C-alpha positions as CSV (number, residue, x, y, z in Angstrom):
1,X,-9.6,-20.6,8.3
2,X,-12.6,-19.2,10.3
3,X,-16.2,-19.7,9.4
4,X,-16.4,-16.6,7.2
5,X,-13.3,-17.4,5.3
6,X,-14.7,-20.9,4.5
7,X,-18.1,-19.5,3.5
8,X,-16.6,-16.8,1.3
9,X,-14.5,-19.5,-0.4
10,X,-17.7,-21.1,-1.7
11,X,-19.4,-19.7,-4.8
12,X,-22.8,-18.9,-3.4
13,X,-24.4,-15.7,-2.1
14,X,-24.4,-15.3,1.7
15,X,-27.1,-13.8,3.8
16,X,-26.2,-11.6,6.8
17,X,-29.1,-11.2,9.3
18,X,-29.2,-7.8,11.1
19,X,-29.3,-7.9,14.9
20,X,-29.4,-4.4,16.3
21,X,-29.1,-4.6,20.1
22,X,-29.8,-0.8,20.3
23,X,-32.7,1.3,21.4
24,X,-32.6,3.7,18.4
25,X,-31.9,1.9,15.1
26,X,-34.1,3.1,12.2
27,X,-36.3,0.0,11.9
28,X,-35.9,-2.4,14.8
29,X,-34.5,-0.1,17.5
30,X,-35.6,-1.3,20.9
31,X,-36.9,-4.7,19.7
32,X,-33.9,-6.7,20.6
33,X,-32.1,-4.6,23.3
34,X,-32.7,-7.4,25.8
35,X,-30.2,-10.2,25.7
36,X,-32.8,-13.0,25.7
37,X,-34.8,-11.3,22.9
38,X,-31.7,-10.7,20.9
39,X,-30.5,-14.3,21.2
40,X,-33.9,-15.7,20.2
41,X,-33.9,-13.4,17.2
42,X,-30.4,-14.5,16.1
43,X,-31.2,-18.2,16.4
44,X,-34.5,-17.5,14.5
45,X,-32.6,-15.8,11.6
46,X,-30.1,-18.7,11.5
47,X,-33.1,-21.1,11.2
48,X,-34.4,-19.0,8.2
49,X,-31.1,-19.5,6.4
50,X,-28.8,-16.7,7.6
51,X,-25.1,-17.5,7.1
52,X,-24.0,-14.7,9.4
53,X,-25.6,-12.8,12.3
54,X,-24.4,-9.2,12.4
55,X,-24.6,-7.9,16.0
56,X,-24.4,-4.1,16.5
57,X,-24.5,-2.0,19.6
58,X,-24.4,1.4,18.0
59,X,-27.1,2.8,15.6
60,X,-25.8,4.2,12.3
61,X,-29.1,5.6,11.2
62,X,-29.1,9.2,9.8
63,X,-28.7,11.6,12.7
64,X,-27.4,9.0,15.2
65,X,-24.8,10.0,17.7
66,X,-21.7,7.9,18.7
67,X,-22.0,5.4,21.5
68,X,-19.3,4.9,24.0
69,X,-17.3,1.6,23.8
70,X,-18.3,0.6,27.3
71,X,-22.0,0.8,26.3
72,X,-21.4,-1.1,23.1
73,X,-19.5,-3.8,25.0
74,X,-22.4,-4.2,27.5
75,X,-24.8,-4.6,24.6
76,X,-23.0,-6.9,22.2
77,X,-20.7,-9.2,24.2
78,X,-23.4,-11.2,26.2
79,X,-25.4,-11.7,23.0
80,X,-22.4,-12.9,21.0
81,X,-21.3,-15.3,23.8
82,X,-24.8,-16.9,23.9
83,X,-25.2,-17.0,20.1
84,X,-21.8,-18.8,19.7
85,X,-23.1,-21.6,21.9
86,X,-26.5,-21.8,20.4
87,X,-26.0,-21.2,16.7
88,X,-25.1,-24.0,14.2
89,X,-21.4,-24.4,13.6
90,X,-21.9,-23.2,10.0
91,X,-23.3,-19.8,11.0
92,X,-20.8,-17.0,11.5
93,X,-21.1,-14.0,13.8
94,X,-20.2,-10.4,12.8
95,X,-19.7,-7.5,15.1
96,X,-20.9,-4.1,13.7
97,X,-18.5,-1.6,15.3
98,X,-15.9,1.1,14.5
99,X,-14.0,0.5,17.8
100,X,-11.1,-1.8,18.2
101,X,-11.9,-2.3,21.9
102,X,-15.4,-3.5,21.0
103,X,-14.2,-5.7,18.1
104,X,-11.5,-7.3,20.3
105,X,-14.0,-8.3,23.0
106,X,-16.5,-9.5,20.4
107,X,-13.9,-11.7,18.7
108,X,-13.0,-13.2,22.1
109,X,-16.7,-13.8,22.7
110,X,-17.0,-15.8,19.4
111,X,-17.4,-13.3,16.5
112,X,-15.8,-14.2,13.2
113,X,-15.9,-10.9,11.3
114,X,-15.6,-7.1,11.9
115,X,-18.1,-4.9,10.1
116,X,-16.7,-1.3,10.2
117,X,-18.9,1.4,8.7
118,X,-15.9,3.8,9.1
119,X,-13.6,1.6,7.0
120,X,-10.9,1.8,9.6
121,X,-10.9,5.6,9.9
122,X,-12.5,6.0,13.3
123,X,-10.0,3.8,15.2
124,X,-6.5,3.3,13.8
125,X,-6.1,0.1,15.9
126,X,-9.0,-1.7,14.2
127,X,-7.3,-2.8,10.9
128,X,-4.2,-4.1,12.7
129,X,-6.5,-6.0,15.1
130,X,-8.2,-7.6,12.1
131,X,-4.8,-8.6,10.7
132,X,-3.5,-9.9,14.1
133,X,-6.7,-12.0,14.7
134,X,-6.8,-13.2,11.0
135,X,-10.5,-12.3,10.6
136,X,-12.3,-10.7,7.6
137,X,-13.2,-7.1,7.8
138,X,-15.9,-5.1,5.9
139,X,-14.9,-1.6,4.8
140,X,-17.9,0.7,4.0
141,X,-18.1,4.0,2.3
142,X,-19.8,6.8,4.2
143,X,-19.8,10.6,3.4
144,X,-19.5,12.3,6.8
145,X,-20.7,10.6,9.9
146,X,-24.1,9.1,10.9
147,X,-24.9,12.4,12.6
148,X,-24.2,14.5,9.5
149,X,-24.2,12.2,6.4
150,X,-27.6,13.2,5.0
151,X,-26.9,16.9,5.3
152,X,-26.6,17.8,1.6
153,X,-24.4,15.0,0.4
154,X,-22.8,15.7,-3.0
155,X,-20.8,13.8,-5.6
156,X,-19.4,14.7,-9.1
157,X,-19.3,11.0,-10.0
158,X,-20.6,8.9,-7.1
159,X,-19.5,5.5,-8.5
160,X,-15.9,6.6,-9.3
161,X,-15.6,8.4,-5.9
162,X,-17.0,5.6,-3.8
163,X,-14.9,3.1,-5.7
164,X,-11.7,5.2,-5.2
165,X,-12.4,5.6,-1.5
166,X,-12.9,1.8,-1.0
167,X,-9.8,0.9,-2.9
168,X,-7.8,3.4,-0.8
169,X,-9.1,1.8,2.4
170,X,-8.5,-1.7,1.1
171,X,-4.8,-0.6,0.5
172,X,-4.7,0.7,4.1
173,X,-6.0,-2.6,5.3
174,X,-3.4,-4.4,3.3
175,X,-0.7,-2.3,4.7
176,X,-1.9,-3.2,8.2
177,X,-1.5,-6.8,7.3
178,X,-5.0,-7.9,6.4
179,X,-4.9,-10.4,3.5
180,X,-6.7,-9.3,0.3
181,X,-9.2,-12.1,0.4
182,X,-10.2,-11.0,3.9
183,X,-11.1,-7.5,2.8
184,X,-14.8,-7.0,1.9
185,X,-16.1,-3.8,0.3
186,X,-19.4,-2.2,1.0
187,X,-20.5,0.8,-1.2
188,X,-22.6,2.1,1.7
189,X,-26.0,2.4,0.2
190,X,-27.9,5.1,2.0
191,X,-24.9,6.4,4.0
192,X,-24.4,10.0,2.8
193,X,-26.1,9.5,-0.5
194,X,-29.1,11.0,-2.3
195,X,-31.7,8.8,-4.0
196,X,-30.0,9.0,-7.4
197,X,-26.6,8.3,-5.9
198,X,-27.9,5.1,-4.5
199,X,-29.5,4.1,-7.7
200,X,-26.3,4.7,-9.7
201,X,-24.3,2.6,-7.2
202,X,-26.9,-0.2,-7.6
203,X,-26.6,0.1,-11.4
204,X,-22.8,-0.3,-11.3
205,X,-22.3,-3.0,-8.6
206,X,-20.3,-4.9,-11.2
207,X,-17.5,-2.3,-11.0
208,X,-17.1,-3.0,-7.3
209,X,-17.2,-6.8,-7.9
210,X,-14.5,-6.3,-10.6
211,X,-12.0,-5.2,-7.9
212,X,-11.7,-8.8,-6.9
213,X,-12.8,-8.1,-3.3
214,X,-15.9,-9.8,-2.0
215,X,-18.7,-7.2,-2.0
216,X,-21.3,-6.6,0.7
217,X,-24.7,-5.0,-0.1
218,X,-26.9,-3.4,2.5
219,X,-30.1,-2.0,1.1
220,X,-32.6,-3.5,3.6
221,X,-35.7,-1.4,4.0
222,X,-33.9,1.8,3.1
223,X,-35.7,5.0,2.2
224,X,-34.2,5.5,-1.3
225,X,-36.4,2.6,-2.4
226,X,-39.4,4.1,-0.7
227,X,-38.8,7.3,-2.7
228,X,-39.0,5.2,-5.9
229,X,-42.1,3.2,-5.1
230,X,-44.0,5.7,-3.0
231,X,-43.7,4.0,0.4
232,X,-42.8,5.8,3.6
233,X,-42.8,2.9,6.0
234,X,-39.7,0.7,6.2
235,X,-41.8,-2.4,6.9
236,X,-43.4,-2.0,3.5
237,X,-40.1,-2.3,1.7
238,X,-39.4,-6.0,1.9
239,X,-40.3,-6.6,-1.8
240,X,-38.1,-3.8,-2.8
241,X,-35.2,-5.2,-0.8
242,X,-35.7,-8.6,-2.3
243,X,-35.4,-7.0,-5.8
244,X,-32.1,-5.4,-4.9
245,X,-30.8,-8.8,-3.6
246,X,-31.6,-10.5,-6.8
247,X,-29.9,-7.8,-8.8
248,X,-26.9,-7.9,-6.5
249,X,-26.5,-11.7,-7.0
250,X,-26.6,-11.2,-10.8
251,X,-23.9,-8.6,-10.5
252,X,-21.7,-10.9,-8.4
253,X,-22.2,-9.5,-4.9
254,X,-21.3,-12.1,-2.3
255,X,-22.9,-10.9,1.0
256,X,-26.3,-9.3,1.7
257,X,-27.1,-7.6,5.0
258,X,-30.8,-7.8,5.6
259,X,-33.6,-7.6,8.2
260,X,-35.8,-10.2,6.5
261,X,-33.7,-13.4,6.1
262,X,-36.2,-15.9,4.6
263,X,-37.4,-13.6,1.8
264,X,-33.9,-12.6,0.8
265,X,-32.5,-16.1,1.2
266,X,-35.1,-17.2,-1.4
267,X,-34.4,-14.3,-3.7
268,X,-30.6,-15.0,-3.5
269,X,-30.9,-18.7,-4.1
270,X,-33.2,-18.3,-7.2
271,X,-31.1,-15.5,-8.6
272,X,-28.0,-17.6,-8.1
273,X,-29.6,-20.6,-9.9
274,X,-30.4,-18.4,-12.8
275,X,-26.9,-16.9,-12.8
276,X,-25.4,-20.4,-12.9
277,X,-27.8,-21.4,-15.8
278,X,-26.6,-18.4,-17.8
């Protein structure tokens, strides 16, 4: 049982700190594309209470283009190797990639989880890799690709459609040999969705939790919240993110992918204490 399996076996919300080692991510692009800067940031987030550090070498912001595997490898592997030495034993490392080649190298460097925004569609070797390595995998819903996903997204029933997609991908992971308890579902807030689509998904997180798979929620500083509260700068959306974390805990979400660890750790812990009291 690896670190993430052990953490998921506990009945407590987990915080995943975002570590983008890219020059072009929507909020922190370029801040941590140096190995030393990235490692310091990862250690800092662990000190603030992160249970997982999610290291990604390819931006998935709206309009982003694919990044070659060799470039991703050069970005993420040195950071993961250093973090595995420096992080507390309890803290897991995730690799944010759709490429089996990148995931394999990251696992060898010390990663414990694969976070795949394509849900195993971009690279048919990725789900069998997760099965062979016995690591958890996150399967996320996205309409289109990062380059095209915000070009007139449309749904008849966004909750039903996203849920059906994720269940189909979970079945694919199961056929590849990934155990059910190792398959995490992410509704993909902001990935090929309009403001109201995101709000409907947030309102029905319990339906994703009811599948029995651990659910990951990633709303951190996303623009749909700014459209609700009249903010255009991602840096101003920390309070909004914290609100979604608290609501997610109440709905039974297990893992929260965030930029601001301390604030969301507090929100998750208080919401969890209230949930237990109820």
